N, C-alpha and C positions, 0 to 999 in steps of 0.2 A: 576364517581366512581373511587377511587384510591386504588391500592393494593401495599403493601410494603413487602419486604422480608428482614429479618435480614442479615447482612454481613456474619455471621458465616455459612450460608447455601449456600454461593457462591461456595463451593467445589462441589456441585451437578450439577452446570451449567457451571462452568468455567474449561476448560481443562488445564489451566495453573497452577492449584492448585493440588498438591503441587509444589512450584516453585523450580524445579531442574535445573541442568545445561543442561540437555536434552531439557527441556522446553525453556530455554533461547536461546539455539542454534536454535531450531525450529522457534522461533520468529524472530531471527536475520538473519538467513542464506540466505533467499531469497532477502533481501535488502543489503546483504554484498557486492556483486559486485558493486552496484551503490555507496555505501559508500566508498569502496576502490577507485573507480574512482574519486570521489570528493577529497579524501585525496591526491591522486597522483597529481591531477591538482594543488592543493594548494601548495604542496611541490615543484612542477615544477616552479611555479611563484616566490616563495621565492628563489629557487636555481638560477633562471635566473637573478634576481636582484643582488644577491650576486656575481654571476660570472661577471656581468657588472662592479661591484665595486671592483673586485679582492679580494673578501673576502670568496670565496667558500670553500677553504681548511680549513680556520680557524673557519667556522660557520656551520660545518656539523651537530652539535647537534641541531641547530635551524631547519634544514630541517627534521631531525628525529622527532622532536616535532610536526612540522606541519603535518607530515604524520600520526602520531599516535593519536594526540589530537582529531580530528573529530570522529574517531572510538570510543575512550574512552568516549567522551561526549554523543554520541548516545547510547552507552551501558548503561551509567548512567541514561539517560533519560528514556530508555526502562525499566530499573529496577524500577525506581520510579513510572512509569506509571502502571506497573503490580502490584506493592505493594499497590498503592492507590486504584486500581480497586478491589483488593482482600478485602479491608477493607471498601468498599462503599456499602451501602444498594441499593438494586434494587427496582425501582418503576415503576409501570404501571398505567397510568391514561386513562380511557375511556372517550372521549369527544364526542361532537355532530357529528363532521365530521372527526375526527382524533384520534390517540392515541399518548400519550406522554410516552416515555420510557427513563430510565436513569439507569446506565450510558450507553451511546451509542454515536457513531459518528454522526448519524442522529437521533436526539431525538424526532422528530415529523414525524409521518407517516400517510398520509391520508388513509382513508378506501379503496379507489379504488386501492391503491398500495399493499394492503395486499392479499397474495395468500391463506393462510390458517392459522388456529390456531391448535396447536397440544398439547394434554394432554397425558402424559405418566407416568407410575409409576416410583418411585425412588427406586432403588434396596435397599432392607433392611430397608426401611422407609415407611411402608404402610400409614402413616398419611400424607405423602407429595405426591404432583403431580408436575411434571415438565411441565410448560407451555412454549411453544415455538411459537413465532410469525415469520412466513415466509413472507417476503415482497420483492418487487423489485422496484427500483427507476427508471429504464429505461422502456420505453414503450413496447419494445419487450420482456421484462422479460428474457433476456439472463443470467443476473447475479442475483441470488437470495441471499438474506441475511437472517440471523437468529438472534433473540434475545430471551433469555430465562430467566426465573425466577422460583422460587419454590413457590407453593401455598399450604397452609394448607387446611384441609378438608372443613372448614367453608368458606374459601376464594374461594375454587373451586366452591362451591354451589352458592355463591354470583356472581362469574364471569359468570357462565352459565346462571343465571337468567338475569343479565344485558345484556349479548349477545343476549338472546332471545328477550328482549324488543327492542334492537337496530335493530334486524332483522325484527321485526313486523312493525316498523315505516319506514323500507327501508333504514336505514343508512348503513348497511353492507350486503354484499353478501357472504363473505368468510365463509367457513364451519369450525366448530370446530370438529376436529378429535380426538376421544378418543381411545387410544391404550391399549391393555392388557399387552404388553411387551415393555420394553425400545427399542427405535429405534436404529438400528445399521447402521451406515453410511459406505459407500464405499468411502474412502478418494480419492480425486483427485490426480492424478500422476503429481505433480508439480516438474519439473526438474530444477535443479540449472543452467544448461547450458542455459536455455531460458533467465533467468535474466542476466546471464553473457553476452549473445549476445547483450542484450539491453544496458548494461553498456559499453561494448567495442564500440558499435556503437555510443553511446552518446559521449564517449571519442574522437573518431575520428572526429565526427561532430564539437565538441568544438575546435578542432585544425584546421580542414580543412576549415571551413567557414571563420574564420578570415584571414587565409592565402590566400584563394581565393579572398576574398574581398580586402585585401591589395594589391594583385597583379594586380587586374583588375582596381582599382581606379587610376585615373591619378596622376602623380607626382605633388608635391606642386607647381612647376613652370609651369605646363601645364594647371592648372585650375584657373579660377578667383574666384571660391567659396572658402571661408575661411575654412580650415580644423580644426578639433578638436585639441585642445592643447595637445601636447604629455605629457605623464606622466614621460618620461625619462629626466634626467638632461643632460646638455651639455656634461659632462664627460661620461655618459653612452652611449649617441649617438655616441661620438667619438670612444669609444671602439667597439661598434657594427659595425660602418662603417669600421673600420680597419679590423675586422675579415671578413666582406663581401668582401672587395677588395682583401684580401689575398687568398680567395678561389674561387673567381669568376672574370672573365676577365673584367666585367663591371656591373654597376647597372642594365642594361637591361637584362643581362644574369641571374642575381639573380632574377629579376622580373619573367622571364619565368620559372625559377625553382620553385618559390613559387606558381605560378599559377598551374603548373603541380602537385606539391605535394598537394596543397590545394584541387584541383579538385579531385584527386585520393582519398584522405582521406574523402572528402565529399560524394562521390559516395559509397565508401566502408562502411562508417559509416551509411549512410541512409539504405543501404541494410541490414546490421546487425541489426540496430535498429528496423526496421519494421518487419523483419523476426522473431526477438526475441519477439516482441509484439504479433505477430500472433501465435507463439508457446505457449506463456503464456495463451492466450485465449483458445487454444485447450487443453492444460494441465489442465486448470481450470475446464473443463467440466467433472463433475462426476455425479454419480447418487446416490440417497438415496435408500437403499435396506431394505426391511423389512424381518426379519428372520422368523416370524410367522404370521399367520393370525390375522387380527385386527377386534375386535368387535366394532360396532358403537353404539352410544347412540341414542335412539329413539327420544329424544327431539330435536336433531339437524338434524336428518334424514340423517346421513352419514353412508354408509355401506361398502365403499371400499376406499382405498387410492392409488392414482397414484404415481409412482416414479417420482420425479422431479429432474431436473438438478440443481446442486449447485456448487458454487465456495467457497471452504473452506477458 
């Protein structure tokens, strides 16, 4: 059985409607450190090649474009994604062993992955009910996900009837919870500095690992194995060699320097990266709180609702 919701009702289930600058910032801010990290690395690569070719001072505008373009493109893609989602009908299809939902990142969810179904009233619209599917894709159910749509009264009756039939044949075990008041969530305290730590750690790793590998690998004359062809031209190699010999007494001293620098950046980057990931997991642990008591429907036999951990 399939249920469909018109796009104009998305405002009751999508928190990004209306699309304001506050909503755009909320959608972008936690990925901004990683986005800035990628933009900086792209600008660094361009600046390095321009410097090797003695064009750095005359091509500063190109570096600025490389630094800004990724952020602009991501913002444009996010804007298009949100606007398309706002104008897309929501669909739920109950199948024999799974449900199909759209639009969704994971559009097929097996019944054993479903934690619960939740029906709650829509404020000011008694003819509608908000149906929410709670599910988890990992075995330990540490990260719960949600998908919602609006049902009309006749759709609600058809949905409950279909769920009862699926329960009788043993296809599903998740309960349908009917609430008398809209659910109020306690939002997770996601801190921007956790994502920033991941971004800085990634930035250090992307610089430290190549330096460490380059310093530890044998020189071209010390190894019989053919090395990968360099992307630098002869002119660029000569410029780089000139600068190295100007600041270091010998190539061996330069090798020791990049091993030390690469090792330090790698260790520091790994520490920041994994500590940031750990903090994100802790920040993402929140709880759903109910403001008032919930009445259960006798047909589904559910009389209480447990608070569950969620990652918004």
